[in-house]
LUMZAKE-951982 format. One record per atom (N, C-alpha, C, O): residue in one letter; atom name; x, y, z. Coordinates in Angstrom, 3 decimals, padded with zeros to 6 digits. Each point is the difference from the previous one (the first is absolute). Example, Ala and Ser with C-alpha at 12.3 -4.5 7.8 and 13.67 -1.06 7.14 Angstrom:
2
+------+------+----------+----------+----------+
: rest : atom :     east :    north :       up :
+------+------+----------+----------+----------+
:    a :    N :  013.190 : -005.690 :  007.800 :
:    a :   CA : -000.890 :  001.190 :  000.000 :
:    a :    C :  000.900 :  001.200 :  000.000 :
:    a :    O :  001.036 : -000.019 :  000.665 :
:    s :    N : -001.386 :  001.069 : -001.385 :
:    s :   CA :  000.820 :  001.190 :  000.060 :
:    s :    C : -000.770 :  001.090 :  000.730 :
:    s :    O :  000.509 :  001.108 :  000.169 :
+------+------+----------+----------+----------+
This chain:
101
+------+------+----------+----------+----------+
: rest : atom :     east :    north :       up :
+------+------+----------+----------+----------+
:    m :    N :  090.930 :  085.068 :  119.281 :
:    m :   CA :  001.406 :  000.228 :  000.152 :
:    m :    C :  000.772 : -001.212 : -000.491 :
:    m :    O : -000.359 : -001.136 :  000.310 :
:    g :    N :  001.422 :  001.374 : -001.078 :
:    g :   CA :  000.781 : -001.085 : -000.567 :
:    g :    C :  001.141 : -000.431 :  000.892 :
:    g :    O :  000.142 :  000.447 :  001.138 :
:    e :    N :  000.657 : -001.322 : -001.690 :
:    e :   CA :  001.192 : -000.504 :  000.692 :
:    e :    C :  000.995 :  001.133 :  000.226 :
:    e :    O :  000.085 :  000.914 : -000.820 :
:    p :    N :  000.673 : -000.958 :  001.925 :
:    p :   CA :  001.037 :  001.015 :  000.209 :
:    p :    C :  001.118 : -000.162 : -001.027 :
:    p :    O :  000.315 : -001.109 : -000.431 :
:    s :    N :  000.273 :  002.237 :  000.052 :
:    s :   CA :  001.102 : -000.048 : -000.960 :
:    s :    C :  001.229 : -000.602 :  000.661 :
:    s :    O :  000.052 : -000.122 :  001.224 :
:    e :    N :  000.938 : -000.255 : -002.029 :
:    e :   CA :  001.244 : -000.549 :  000.531 :
:    e :    C :  000.669 :  001.001 :  000.929 :
:    e :    O :  000.572 : -000.385 :  001.020 :
:    e :    N : -000.638 :  001.662 : -001.363 :
:    e :   CA :  000.609 :  001.041 :  000.844 :
:    e :    C : -000.688 :  000.061 :  001.359 :
:    e :    O :  000.664 :  000.129 :  001.029 :
:    e :    N : -002.008 : -000.223 : -001.022 :
:    e :   CA : -000.742 :  000.023 :  001.254 :
:    e :    C :  000.314 : -001.223 :  000.855 :
:    e :    O :  000.048 :  000.090 :  001.226 :
:    k :    N :  000.166 : -001.228 : -001.874 :
:    k :   CA :  000.310 : -001.233 :  000.719 :
:    k :    C :  001.364 :  000.065 :  000.666 :
:    k :    O :  000.204 : -000.608 :  001.051 :
:    t :    N :  000.734 :  001.337 : -001.648 :
:    t :   CA :  001.368 :  000.022 :  000.521 :
:    t :    C :  000.296 :  001.218 :  000.865 :
:    t :    O :  001.124 :  000.149 :  000.480 :
:    q :    N : -002.101 :  000.721 : -000.272 :
:    q :   CA :  000.231 :  001.162 :  000.845 :
:    q :    C :  000.267 : -000.454 :  001.427 :
:    q :    O : -000.648 : -000.918 :  000.505 :
:    v :    N :  001.595 :  001.560 :  000.129 :
:    v :   CA :  000.355 : -000.308 :  001.373 :
:    v :    C : -000.696 :  000.997 :  000.919 :
:    v :    O :  000.003 :  001.204 : -000.253 :
:    f :    N : -000.588 : -001.718 :  001.306 :
:    f :   CA : -000.671 :  000.856 :  000.968 :
:    f :    C :  001.009 :  000.419 :  001.059 :
:    f :    O :  000.673 : -000.846 :  000.587 :
:    d :    N : -000.565 :  002.138 : -000.342 :
:    d :   CA :  000.925 :  000.530 :  000.982 :
:    d :    C : -000.699 :  000.041 :  001.359 :
:    d :    O : -000.798 :  000.899 :  000.269 :
:    i :    N :  001.105 : -001.884 :  000.588 :
:    i :   CA : -000.686 : -000.047 :  001.290 :
:    i :    C :  000.391 :  001.148 :  000.918 :
:    i :    O : -000.696 :  000.283 :  000.975 :
:    t :    N :  001.803 :  000.377 : -001.281 :
:    t :   CA :  000.397 :  001.136 :  000.829 :
:    t :    C : -000.950 :  001.181 : -000.171 :
:    t :    O :  000.043 :  000.952 :  000.779 :
:    s :    N : -000.895 : -001.012 : -001.791 :
:    s :   CA : -000.977 :  001.074 : -000.200 :
:    s :    C : -001.242 : -000.193 :  000.879 :
:    s :    O : -000.850 :  000.887 :  000.069 :
:    l :    N :  000.744 : -002.025 :  000.592 :
:    l :   CA : -001.137 : -000.258 :  000.878 :
:    l :    C :  000.131 :  000.776 :  001.298 :
:    l :    O :  001.105 :  000.298 :  000.453 :
:    d :    N : -002.237 :  000.022 :  000.131 :
:    d :   CA : -000.062 :  000.614 :  001.312 :
:    d :    C :  000.571 : -000.988 :  001.029 :
:    d :    O : -000.095 : -001.213 : -000.190 :
:    t :    N :  000.670 :  001.713 :  001.247 :
:    t :   CA :  000.596 : -000.844 :  001.038 :
:    t :    C : -000.986 : -001.041 :  000.521 :
:    t :    O :  000.374 : -001.158 :  000.183 :
:    y :    N : -001.606 :  001.541 :  000.057 :
:    y :   CA : -000.988 : -000.930 :  000.548 :
:    y :    C : -000.408 : -001.055 : -001.023 :
:    y :    O : -000.276 : -001.144 :  000.362 :
:    d :    N :  000.238 :  001.523 : -001.634 :
:    d :   CA : -000.276 : -000.979 : -001.054 :
:    d :    C :  001.152 : -000.995 : -000.115 :
:    d :    O : -000.218 : -001.192 : -000.216 :
:    l :    N :  001.438 :  001.687 :  000.361 :
:    l :   CA :  001.173 : -000.885 : -000.024 :
:    l :    C : -000.046 : -000.988 :  001.165 :
:    l :    O :  000.264 : -001.189 : -000.179 :
:    l :    N : -000.593 :  001.675 :  001.351 :
:    l :   CA : -000.091 : -000.889 :  001.159 :
:    l :    C : -001.061 : -001.076 : -000.213 :
:    l :    O :  000.203 : -001.158 :  000.364 :
:    a :    N : -001.331 :  001.541 : -000.951 :
:    a :   CA : -001.049 : -000.981 : -000.289 :
:    a :    C :  000.515 : -001.054 : -000.980 :
:    a :    O : -000.275 : -001.189 :  000.164 :
:    l :    N :  001.013 :  001.619 : -001.173 :
:    l :   CA :  000.593 : -000.936 : -000.963 :
:    l :    C :  000.984 : -000.930 :  000.698 :
:    l :    O : -000.033 : -001.212 : -000.210 :
:    f :    N :  000.902 :  001.771 :  001.032 :
:    f :   CA :  000.990 : -000.805 :  000.714 :
:    f :    C : -000.663 : -000.986 :  000.957 :
:    f :    O :  000.463 : -001.131 :  000.147 :
:    i :    N : -001.537 :  001.554 :  000.500 :
:    i :   CA : -000.726 : -000.890 :  000.906 :
:    i :    C : -000.518 : -001.213 : -000.769 :
:    i :    O :  000.126 : -001.134 :  000.460 :
:    n :    N : -000.706 :  001.378 : -001.629 :
:    n :   CA : -000.509 : -001.117 : -000.807 :
:    n :    C :  001.118 : -000.936 : -000.444 :
:    n :    O : -000.164 : -001.220 :  000.018 :
:    v :    N :  001.287 :  001.783 : -000.412 :
:    v :   CA :  001.137 : -000.817 : -000.438 :
:    v :    C :  000.558 : -000.799 :  001.174 :
:    v :    O :  000.259 : -001.195 : -000.136 :
:    l :    N : -000.074 :  001.837 :  001.281 :
:    l :   CA :  000.533 : -000.697 :  001.179 :
:    l :    C : -000.943 : -001.106 :  000.470 :
:    l :    O :  000.446 : -001.060 :  000.440 :
:    c :    N : -001.729 :  001.310 : -000.535 :
:    c :   CA : -000.984 : -001.015 :  000.384 :
:    c :    C :  000.144 : -001.239 : -000.882 :
:    c :    O :  000.044 : -001.125 :  000.499 :
:    a :    N :  000.026 :  001.338 : -001.793 :
:    a :   CA :  000.164 : -001.120 : -000.940 :
:    a :    C :  001.319 : -000.733 :  000.258 :
:    a :    O :  000.045 : -001.230 : -000.013 :
:    q :    N :  001.020 :  001.991 :  000.248 :
:    q :   CA :  001.300 : -000.611 :  000.271 :
:    q :    C : -000.029 : -000.811 :  001.298 :
:    q :    O :  000.567 : -001.090 :  000.059 :
:    a :    N : -001.215 :  001.609 :  000.968 :
:    a :   CA : -000.070 : -000.707 :  001.279 :
:    a :    C : -000.678 : -001.357 : -000.167 :
:    a :    O :  000.491 : -001.011 :  000.504 :
:    w :    N : -001.618 :  000.991 : -001.210 :
:    w :   CA : -000.695 : -001.275 : -000.235 :
:    w :    C :  000.888 : -000.978 : -000.757 :
:    w :    O :  000.031 : -001.189 :  000.314 :
:    q :    N :  000.697 :  001.696 : -001.320 :
:    q :   CA :  000.899 : -000.865 : -000.767 :
:    q :    C :  001.122 : -000.537 :  000.878 :
:    q :    O :  000.314 : -001.189 : -000.057 :
:    h :    N :  000.293 :  002.048 :  000.865 :
:    h :   CA :  001.119 : -000.422 :  000.848 :
:    h :    C : -000.444 : -000.936 :  001.114 :
:    h :    O :  000.804 : -000.777 :  000.515 :
:    l :    N : -002.063 :  000.842 : -000.144 :
:    l :   CA : -000.525 : -000.962 :  000.967 :
:    l :    C : -000.199 : -001.371 : -000.641 :
:    l :    O : -000.257 : -000.990 :  000.686 :
:    g :    N :  000.380 :  000.949 : -002.004 :
:    g :   CA : -000.209 : -001.256 : -000.718 :
:    g :    C : -001.460 : -000.330 : -000.170 :
:    g :    O : -000.349 : -001.154 : -000.251 :
:    l :    N : -000.523 :  002.152 :  000.383 :
:    l :   CA : -001.438 : -000.224 : -000.082 :
:    l :    C : -000.606 :  000.463 : -001.312 :
:    l :    O : -001.196 : -000.172 : -000.235 :
:    r :    N :  002.013 :  000.753 : -000.608 :
:    r :   CA : -000.422 :  000.391 : -001.353 :
:    r :    C :  001.094 : -000.394 : -000.972 :
:    r :    O :  001.186 :  000.016 :  000.327 :
:    v :    N : -001.608 : -000.364 : -001.511 :
:    v :   CA :  000.939 : -000.382 : -001.050 :
:    v :    C :  000.767 :  001.226 : -000.465 :
:    v :    O : -000.571 :  001.077 : -000.172 :
:    k :    N :  001.859 : -001.253 : -000.029 :
:    k :   CA :  000.836 :  001.086 : -000.507 :
:    k :    C : -000.378 :  000.254 : -001.462 :
:    k :    O : -000.058 : -000.943 : -000.789 :
:    p :    N : -000.200 :  002.207 :  000.414 :
:    p :   CA : -000.386 :  000.307 : -001.380 :
:    p :    C :  001.026 : -000.520 : -001.014 :
:    p :    O :  001.210 :  000.078 :  000.215 :
:    g :    N : -001.722 : -000.598 : -001.300 :
:    g :   CA :  000.863 : -000.510 : -001.052 :
:    g :    C :  000.472 : -001.426 :  000.239 :
:    g :    O :  000.727 : -000.567 : -000.816 :
:    t :    N : -001.144 : -000.009 :  001.939 :
:    t :   CA :  000.369 : -001.387 :  000.308 :
:    t :    C : -001.253 : -000.724 :  000.478 :
:    t :    O : -001.071 :  000.593 :  000.129 :
:    d :    N :  001.228 : -001.857 :  000.124 :
:    d :   CA : -001.091 : -000.747 :  000.619 :
:    d :    C :  000.441 : -000.496 :  001.376 :
:    d :    O : -000.510 : -000.995 :  000.516 :
:    k :    N :  001.477 :  001.719 :  000.064 :
:    k :   CA :  000.597 : -000.412 :  001.268 :
:    k :    C : -000.265 :  001.021 :  001.098 :
:    k :    O : -000.212 :  001.188 : -000.247 :
:    t :    N :  000.235 : -001.705 :  001.465 :
:    t :   CA :  000.007 :  000.880 :  001.165 :
:    t :    C :  001.388 : -000.081 :  000.614 :
:    t :    O :  000.646 : -001.048 : -000.027 :
:    e :    N : -000.203 :  002.154 :  000.574 :
:    e :   CA :  001.302 :  000.052 :  000.659 :
:    e :    C : -000.173 :  000.681 :  001.342 :
:    e :    O : -000.593 :  001.074 :  000.092 :
:    e :    N :  001.111 : -001.702 :  000.941 :
:    e :   CA : -000.122 :  000.553 :  001.342 :
:    e :    C :  001.301 :  000.694 :  000.399 :
:    e :    O :  001.079 : -000.587 : -000.092 :
:    d :    N : -001.186 :  001.822 :  000.529 :
:    d :   CA :  001.133 :  000.770 :  000.495 :
:    d :    C : -000.541 :  000.863 :  001.134 :
:    d :    O : -000.465 :  001.118 : -000.223 :
:    l :    N :  000.529 : -001.648 :  001.436 :
:    l :   CA : -000.630 :  000.659 :  001.136 :
:    l :    C :  000.675 :  001.319 :  000.374 :
:    l :    O : -000.662 :  000.903 :  000.510 :
:    e :    N :  001.946 : -000.781 : -000.752 :
:    e :   CA :  000.675 :  001.266 :  000.290 :
:    e :    C : -000.562 :  001.116 : -000.886 :
:    e :    O : -000.289 :  001.097 :  000.477 :
:    r :    N :  000.139 : -001.387 : -001.759 :
:    r :   CA : -000.568 :  000.992 : -000.918 :
:    r :    C : -001.477 :  000.255 :  000.316 :
:    r :    O : -000.466 :  001.135 : -000.093 :
:    a :    N : -000.262 : -002.176 :  000.461 :
:    a :   CA : -001.413 :  000.168 :  000.363 :
:    a :    C : -000.116 :  000.920 :  001.210 :
:    a :    O : -000.842 :  000.898 :  000.016 :
:    r :    N :  001.680 : -001.114 :  000.995 :
:    r :   CA : -000.035 :  000.836 :  001.202 :
:    r :    C :  000.303 :  001.463 : -000.339 :
:    r :    O : -000.659 :  000.911 :  000.501 :
:    t :    N :  001.657 : -000.701 : -001.350 :
:    t :   CA :  000.356 :  001.362 : -000.400 :
:    t :    C : -001.166 :  000.674 : -000.717 :
:    t :    O : -000.321 :  001.154 :  000.284 :
:    a :    N : -000.308 : -001.865 : -001.206 :
:    a :   CA : -001.136 :  000.558 : -000.742 :
:    a :    C : -001.153 :  000.337 :  000.941 :
:    a :    O : -000.613 :  001.061 : -000.120 :
:    i :    N :  000.319 : -001.960 :  001.055 :
:    i :   CA : -001.107 :  000.209 :  000.934 :
:    i :    C :  000.299 :  001.172 :  000.940 :
:    i :    O : -000.880 :  000.818 :  000.268 :
:    d :    N :  002.106 : -000.736 :  000.227 :
:    d :   CA :  000.373 :  001.113 :  000.882 :
:    d :    C : -000.106 :  001.342 : -000.718 :
:    d :    O : -000.514 :  000.968 :  000.559 :
:    c :    N :  000.999 : -000.913 : -001.789 :
:    c :   CA : -000.080 :  001.243 : -000.784 :
:    c :    C : -001.450 :  000.357 : -000.312 :
:    c :    O : -000.393 :  001.165 :  000.063 :
:    l :    N : -000.388 : -002.176 : -000.396 :
:    l :   CA : -001.423 :  000.199 : -000.265 :
:    l :    C : -000.696 :  000.590 :  001.226 :
:    l :    O : -000.766 :  000.957 : -000.116 :
:    s :    N :  001.032 : -001.524 :  001.278 :
:    s :   CA : -000.601 :  000.494 :  001.244 :
:    s :    C :  000.374 :  001.450 :  000.260 :
:    s :    O : -000.843 :  000.808 :  000.391 :
:    f :    N :  002.110 : -000.483 : -000.610 :
:    f :   CA :  000.468 :  001.361 :  000.216 :
:    f :    C : -000.717 :  000.977 : -000.930 :
:    f :    O : -000.453 :  001.058 :  000.435 :
:    m :    N :  000.354 : -001.412 : -001.708 :
:    m :   CA : -000.639 :  000.896 : -000.962 :
:    m :    C : -001.488 :  000.176 :  000.281 :
:    m :    O : -000.538 :  001.096 : -000.152 :
:    v :    N : -000.122 : -002.165 :  000.559 :
:    v :   CA : -001.425 :  000.093 :  000.337 :
:    v :    C : -000.175 :  000.959 :  001.179 :
:    v :    O : -000.915 :  000.824 : -000.010 :
:    e :    N :  001.770 : -000.920 :  001.015 :
:    e :   CA : -000.085 :  000.906 :  001.149 :
:    e :    C :  000.198 :  001.452 : -000.422 :
:    e :    O : -000.696 :  000.889 :  000.489 :
:    k :    N :  001.639 : -000.646 : -001.390 :
:    k :   CA :  000.268 :  001.358 : -000.469 :
:    k :    C : -001.179 :  000.560 : -000.796 :
:    k :    O : -000.265 :  001.201 :  000.040 :
:    l :    N : -000.434 : -002.067 : -000.756 :
:    l :   CA : -001.115 :  000.442 : -000.842 :
:    l :    C : -001.329 :  000.126 :  000.747 :
:    l :    O : -000.915 :  000.661 : -000.491 :
:    k :    N :  000.791 : -001.275 :  001.652 :
:    k :   CA : -001.282 : -000.047 :  000.708 :
:    k :    C : -000.721 :  001.345 :  000.094 :
:    k :    O : -001.213 :  000.043 : -000.207 :
:    p :    N :  001.907 :  001.053 :  000.510 :
:    p :   CA : -000.726 :  001.276 :  000.096 :
:    p :    C : -000.652 :  000.437 : -001.317 :
:    p :    O : -000.922 :  000.816 :  000.010 :
:    r :    N :  001.384 : -001.342 : -001.118 :
:    r :   CA : -000.529 :  000.402 : -001.311 :
:    r :    C : -000.974 : -001.027 : -000.579 :
:    r :    O : -000.560 :  000.216 : -001.075 :
:    l :    N :  000.358 : -001.318 :  001.772 :
:    l :   CA : -000.854 : -001.071 : -000.516 :
:    l :    C : -001.430 :  000.135 :  000.504 :
:    l :    O : -000.259 :  000.554 :  001.069 :
:    t :    N : -000.658 : -001.078 : -001.873 :
:    t :   CA : -001.381 : -000.099 :  000.466 :
:    t :    C : -000.067 : -001.147 :  001.007 :
:    t :    O :  000.925 : -000.805 :  000.105 :
:    e :    N : -002.021 :  000.745 :  000.625 :
:    e :   CA : -000.177 : -001.085 :  000.969 :
:    e :    C :  000.025 : -001.361 : -000.705 :
:    e :    O :  000.576 : -000.964 :  000.504 :
:    e :    N : -001.203 :  000.906 : -001.666 :
:    e :   CA : -000.034 : -001.250 : -000.770 :
:    e :    C :  001.401 : -000.419 : -000.446 :
:    e :    O :  000.362 : -001.171 :  000.109 :
:    e :    N :  000.420 :  002.118 : -000.607 :
:    e :   CA :  001.368 : -000.295 : -000.430 :
:    e :    C :  000.866 : -000.445 :  001.178 :
:    e :    O :  000.800 : -000.927 : -000.121 :
:    t :    N : -000.968 :  001.592 :  001.245 :
:    t :   CA :  000.751 : -000.370 :  001.199 :
:    t :    C : -000.332 : -001.420 :  000.422 :
:    t :    O :  000.896 : -000.783 :  000.317 :
:    m :    N : -002.166 :  000.450 : -000.312 :
:    m :   CA : -000.424 : -001.355 :  000.381 :
:    m :    C :  000.563 : -001.039 : -000.963 :
:    m :    O :  000.472 : -001.056 :  000.422 :
:    r :    N : -000.524 :  001.358 : -001.713 :
:    r :   CA :  000.499 : -000.951 : -001.002 :
:    r :    C :  001.494 : -000.236 :  000.171 :
:    r :    O :  000.454 : -001.144 :  000.029 :
:    l :    N :  000.309 :  002.232 :  000.084 :
:    l :   CA :  001.455 : -000.135 :  000.113 :
:    l :    C :  000.411 : -000.628 :  001.325 :
:    l :    O :  000.966 : -000.762 :  000.053 :
:    t :    N : -001.685 :  001.073 :  001.006 :
:    t :   CA :  000.272 : -000.613 :  001.302 :
:    t :    C : -000.277 : -001.498 : -000.054 :
:    t :    O :  000.739 : -000.802 :  000.571 :
:    s :    N : -001.801 :  000.440 : -001.258 :
:    s :   CA : -000.355 : -001.412 : -000.156 :
:    s :    C :  001.044 : -000.757 : -000.825 :
:    s :    O :  000.398 : -001.107 :  000.361 :
:    v :    N :  000.039 :  001.704 : -001.459 :
:    v :   CA :  001.014 : -000.628 : -000.851 :
:    v :    C :  001.294 : -000.191 :  000.786 :
:    v :    O :  000.623 : -001.059 : -000.069 :
:    t :    N : -000.223 :  002.081 :  000.812 :
:    t :   CA :  001.220 : -000.084 :  000.796 :
:    t :    C : -000.122 : -001.089 :  001.066 :
:    t :    O :  000.937 : -000.769 :  000.214 :
:    a :    N : -002.075 :  000.706 :  000.444 :
:    a :   CA : -000.232 : -001.029 :  001.018 :
:    a :    C :  000.035 : -001.399 : -000.622 :
:    a :    O :  000.567 : -000.924 :  000.584 :
:    d :    N : -001.168 :  000.769 : -001.760 :
:    d :   CA :  000.028 : -001.294 : -000.697 :
:    d :    C :  001.432 : -000.421 : -000.309 :
:    d :    O :  000.373 : -001.157 :  000.193 :
:    l :    N :  000.420 :  002.103 : -000.673 :
:    l :   CA :  001.398 : -000.316 : -000.312 :
:    l :    C :  000.765 : -000.398 :  001.263 :
:    l :    O :  000.757 : -000.971 : -000.015 :
:    k :    N : -000.946 :  001.708 :  001.097 :
:    k :   CA :  000.696 : -000.309 :  001.253 :
:    k :    C : -000.416 : -001.367 :  000.538 :
:    k :    O :  000.839 : -000.761 :  000.481 :
:    t :    N : -002.124 :  000.452 : -000.562 :
:    t :   CA : -000.500 : -001.292 :  000.458 :
:    t :    C :  000.594 : -001.131 : -000.833 :
:    t :    O :  000.435 : -001.017 :  000.540 :
:    n :    N : -000.421 :  001.201 : -001.854 :
:    n :   CA :  000.553 : -001.030 : -000.871 :
:    n :    C :  001.513 : -000.127 :  000.162 :
:    n :    O :  000.545 : -001.096 : -000.124 :
:    f :    N :  000.135 :  002.210 :  000.399 :
:    f :   CA :  001.436 : -000.069 :  000.271 :
:    f :    C :  000.245 : -000.869 :  001.235 :
:    f :    O :  000.879 : -000.862 : -000.010 :
:    a :    N : -001.652 :  001.088 :  001.064 :
:    a :   CA :  000.144 : -000.791 :  001.225 :
:    a :    C : -000.276 : -001.473 : -000.278 :
:    a :    O :  000.727 : -000.875 :  000.471 :
:    r :    N : -001.779 :  000.609 : -001.238 :
:    r :   CA : -000.365 : -001.389 : -000.312 :
:    r :    C :  001.101 : -000.697 : -000.792 :
:    r :    O :  000.372 : -001.131 :  000.314 :
:    v :    N :  000.149 :  001.802 : -001.341 :
:    v :   CA :  001.060 : -000.575 : -000.833 :
:    v :    C :  001.289 : -000.172 :  000.816 :
:    v :    O :  000.705 : -000.999 : -000.141 :
:    s :    N : -000.409 :  001.986 :  000.996 :
:    s :   CA :  001.218 : -000.066 :  000.820 :
:    s :    C : -000.045 : -001.178 :  000.971 :
:    s :    O :  001.030 : -000.621 :  000.261 :
:    l :    N : -002.208 :  000.305 :  000.277 :
:    l :   CA : -000.122 : -001.108 :  000.948 :
:    l :    C :  000.263 : -001.362 : -000.643 :
:    l :    O :  000.363 : -000.955 :  000.686 :
:    k :    N : -000.547 :  000.873 : -001.989 :
:    k :   CA :  000.249 : -001.257 : -000.726 :
:    k :    C :  001.484 : -000.326 : -000.060 :
:    k :    O :  000.377 : -001.149 : -000.230 :
:    k :    N :  000.461 :  002.152 :  000.435 :
:    k :   CA :  001.456 : -000.164 : -000.137 :
:    k :    C :  000.586 : -000.691 :  001.201 :
:    k :    O :  001.210 : -000.221 :  000.056 :
+------+------+----------+----------+----------+
């Protein structure tokens, strides 16, 4: 298989065509990445800097927790354990970072 054509490279993916549960999984991954960045524990993409914004981190973590709870009935045991662990890690790190203030 060769390189993608210019047209293929510029095609826009319509996320509204995704199933609701696939969208939630995508949003969970995005919120997780954002939470780590807002905690100042990951470098912001496109920069070599970390930025701490605990209000945004809290919002991302709260939304993540809510979505994980909504998805639990549809998740495998392994997926539930993974997402519960990630959420717990974020909450623990939020508490740790908040105590430094």
